[in-house]
C-alpha positions in Angstrom: -128.4 -248.9 115.0 -125.4 -248.3 112.8 -125.8 -247.7 109.0 -122.7 -248.4 107.0 -122.5 -246.2 103.9 -120.0 -245.9 101.0 -120.7 -242.9 98.7 -119.0 -240.8 96.1 -118.0 -237.3 97.1 -119.9 -234.8 95.0 -120.2 -231.1 94.3 -123.5 -229.4 95.2 -123.3 -225.7 94.4 -120.4 -224.5 96.6 -120.6 -227.5 98.9 -119.1 -230.9 98.9 -121.6 -233.6 99.9 -122.4 -237.3 100.2 -125.9 -238.4 99.4 -128.0 -239.9 102.2 -129.3 -243.4 101.4 -132.9 -243.3 100.1 -134.4 -245.4 102.9 -133.1 -242.9 105.5 -134.7 -240.0 103.5 -137.9 -242.0 103.1 -138.3 -243.2 106.7 -137.3 -240.0 108.6 -139.3 -237.2 106.8 -140.2 -235.5 110.1 -136.5 -235.1 111.0 -135.0 -234.4 107.6 -137.9 -232.1 106.7 -136.7 -229.7 109.4 -133.1 -229.9 108.5 -133.0 -226.5 106.8 -134.4 -224.6 109.8 -132.9 -226.6 112.7 -129.5 -227.6 111.1 -130.0 -231.3 111.9 -126.7 -233.3 111.9 -125.8 -236.9 111.8 -123.2 -238.3 114.2 -120.9 -240.4 112.0 -117.7 -242.4 112.3 -115.6 -241.7 109.2 -113.6 -244.7 108.2 -111.6 -244.4 104.9 -111.4 -242.6 101.6 -110.8 -244.5 98.4 -109.8 -243.3 95.0 -111.7 -244.1 91.8 -109.6 -247.3 91.3 -110.4 -248.6 94.7 -107.2 -247.9 96.5 -107.2 -246.6 100.1 -105.9 -243.0 100.1 -106.8 -242.0 103.7 -107.3 -243.9 106.9 -109.5 -241.4 108.9 -111.0 -243.4 111.8 -112.6 -240.3 113.4 -116.0 -239.4 114.8 -117.7 -236.2 113.8 -121.1 -234.6 113.3 -122.1 -233.9 109.7 -124.7 -231.3 108.8 -127.7 -232.4 106.7 -128.3 -230.2 103.6 -131.0 -231.2 101.1 -130.9 -234.9 102.0 -127.1 -234.9 101.8 -124.3 -234.9 104.3 -122.1 -231.8 104.1 -118.5 -232.9 104.1 -116.8 -229.7 102.8 -114.7 -229.5 106.0 -113.5 -233.0 105.5 -112.8 -232.4 101.8 -110.7 -229.3 102.5 -108.9 -230.6 105.7 -108.0 -234.0 104.3 -107.6 -233.0 100.6 -110.1 -235.7 99.5 -110.9 -235.0 95.8 -114.4 -234.9 94.4 -115.2 -238.2 92.8 -113.5 -240.3 95.5 -115.4 -242.6 97.7 -115.9 -242.1 101.5 -116.8 -245.0 103.8 -118.6 -244.0 107.0 -120.9 -245.3 109.7 -124.1 -243.2 110.4 -125.3 -243.6 114.0 -127.5 -240.9 115.4 -129.4 -237.8 114.3 -128.4 -234.8 116.3 -131.4 -232.4 116.6 -130.8 -229.0 118.2 -133.4 -228.0 120.8 -133.7 -225.0 123.1 -132.6 -227.1 126.1 -129.6 -228.6 124.2 -128.9 -231.2 121.5 -131.1 -234.3 121.4 -129.8 -237.5 119.6 -132.1 -240.1 118.0 -130.7 -243.5 116.9 -131.0 -244.3 113.2 -132.9 -247.5 112.6 -132.7 -248.8 116.2 -132.0 -252.5 116.7 -131.1 -252.9 113.0 -127.9 -252.9 111.0 -128.1 -251.6 107.4 -125.6 -251.2 104.7 -125.5 -249.0 101.5 -122.8 -249.1 98.9 -122.9 -246.8 95.9 -123.9 -248.6 92.7 -120.5 -247.6 91.1 -118.4 -248.9 94.0 -115.1 -250.5 92.7 -115.0 -254.2 93.3 -111.9 -254.0 95.5 -113.6 -251.4 97.7 -116.7 -253.6 98.0 -114.6 -256.5 99.1 -112.7 -254.6 101.7 -115.9 -253.1 103.2 -117.6 -256.5 103.4 -114.5 -257.9 105.2 -114.7 -255.3 107.9 -118.5 -255.0 108.3 -118.6 -256.8 111.6 -116.0 -254.6 113.2 -117.6 -251.4 112.0 -121.0 -252.6 113.2 -119.5 -253.0 116.7 -118.1 -249.5 116.6 -121.5 -248.2 115.5 -123.3 -250.0 118.3 -120.8 -248.5 120.8 -121.4 -244.9 119.6 -125.2 -245.5 119.4 -125.3 -245.5 123.3 -124.7 -241.7 123.2 -128.1 -241.3 121.6 -129.8 -243.6 124.2 -128.3 -241.4 127.0 -129.7 -238.3 125.4 -133.1 -239.9 125.0 -133.0 -240.7 128.8 -132.2 -237.1 129.6 -128.6 -237.9 130.7 -127.0 -235.2 128.5 -123.8 -234.6 130.6 -123.1 -238.4 130.7 -123.7 -238.5 126.9 -121.2 -235.7 126.5 -118.5 -237.5 128.6 -119.1 -240.7 126.7 -118.7 -238.9 123.4 -115.4 -237.6 124.5 -114.3 -241.0 125.8 -115.1 -242.8 122.6 -113.6 -240.1 120.4 -110.3 -240.4 122.3 -110.5 -244.2 122.3 -110.9 -244.5 118.6 -108.0 -242.0 118.1 -105.9 -244.4 120.2 -105.6 -241.9 123.1 -106.2 -244.7 125.6 -105.1 -242.8 128.7 -107.3 -239.8 127.8 -110.3 -242.1 127.1 -110.0 -243.8 130.5 -110.4 -240.5 132.3 -113.8 -239.9 130.6 -115.0 -243.5 130.9 -114.3 -243.1 134.7 -116.4 -239.9 134.7 -119.3 -241.8 133.0 -119.2 -244.6 135.6 -118.9 -242.1 138.4 -122.0 -240.3 137.1 -124.0 -243.5 136.8 -123.0 -244.5 140.4 -124.2 -241.1 141.6 -127.6 -241.5 139.9 -128.2 -244.8 141.6 -126.9 -243.6 145.0 -128.2 -240.1 145.2 -131.5 -240.3 143.2 -132.5 -243.4 144.9 -133.6 -245.2 141.7 -134.7 -248.7 142.3 -133.7 -251.4 139.8 -136.2 -254.3 140.1 -135.6 -254.9 143.8 -133.7 -253.2 146.7 -131.3 -256.1 146.8 -130.4 -255.8 143.1 -130.1 -252.0 143.4 -127.7 -252.5 146.3 -125.6 -254.9 144.3 -125.6 -252.4 141.4 -124.5 -249.6 143.6 -121.6 -251.7 144.9 -120.7 -252.8 141.4 -120.5 -249.2 140.1 -118.5 -248.1 143.1 -116.0 -250.9 142.6 -115.9 -250.3 138.9 -115.2 -246.6 139.6 -112.4 -247.5 142.0 -110.8 -249.9 139.4 -110.9 -247.4 136.5 -109.5 -244.7 138.8 -106.5 -247.0 139.3 -105.8 -247.0 135.6 -103.4 -244.1 135.6 -105.2 -241.8 138.0 -102.6 -241.9 140.7 -98.8 -242.0 140.9 -97.4 -245.4 140.0 -100.6 -246.6 138.2 -100.9 -246.8 134.4 -103.6 -247.4 131.8 -102.9 -248.8 128.3 -105.1 -250.3 125.6 -106.3 -253.4 127.7 -107.3 -251.0 130.5 -109.0 -248.7 128.1 -110.9 -251.6 126.5 -112.1 -252.8 129.9 -113.1 -249.3 130.9 -115.1 -248.9 127.7 -116.9 -252.2 128.2 -117.8 -251.4 131.8 -119.1 -247.9 130.9 -121.1 -249.0 127.8 -122.7 -252.0 129.4 -123.6 -250.0 132.5 -125.1 -247.2 130.4 -127.2 -249.7 128.3 -128.4 -251.4 131.4 -129.4 -248.3 133.4 -131.0 -246.6 130.4 -133.5 -249.4 130.0 -134.8 -248.9 133.5 -134.6 -245.1 133.6 -136.9 -245.0 130.6 -139.7 -246.5 132.8 -139.0 -244.3 135.8 
């Protein structure tokens, strides 16, 4: 489940890093202990950067994987690309571990079914107040992104990849682009139920689910897919809600198949 973190950007040899919260390091030794050899990453939603007085200097609002190095998150690229100075604070939401395997990346949710928060002990009061005010909204974003890890866990790697692209575009306000990938997610879920013959509780419920996914696919296809049709923020929001809820629902049953 999402982990909201606010930490100070530090130098570590030639790298710029953010320290991982102690409870993540303590509770996931089998994952972080392999970080040096496997280049484990954390999928994160980067929110803002603050200066030492607590003023917002960058609104980032972007999703990216961050490499784990010695129980820290490597943010050198972010430091160089955005010009964020060492000593400034970065607010981000940690969602999944990304573990590279021979068959492809595997994502593991961080503290599933919990929401945790860690603010650096020297956080300016103004920053602490702003983070507290937006905690609910950031938790919701984290829960959305966490579904990517659930799909990987269920072996649905291609759907997870499409959902990643959809959410990245959505949170960058590319609503039309996100709709296309939410449509691909719903189409793939429909095909799993139709082609693989998976039974959800009963044949009747499975039939209704197939019909729902088919209609949902048709609806999302109408959001800018054909001439004379358009998709804006309301359509993108609906597409996201349909795709995420369908993913969460199906994954629960696919785990037991």
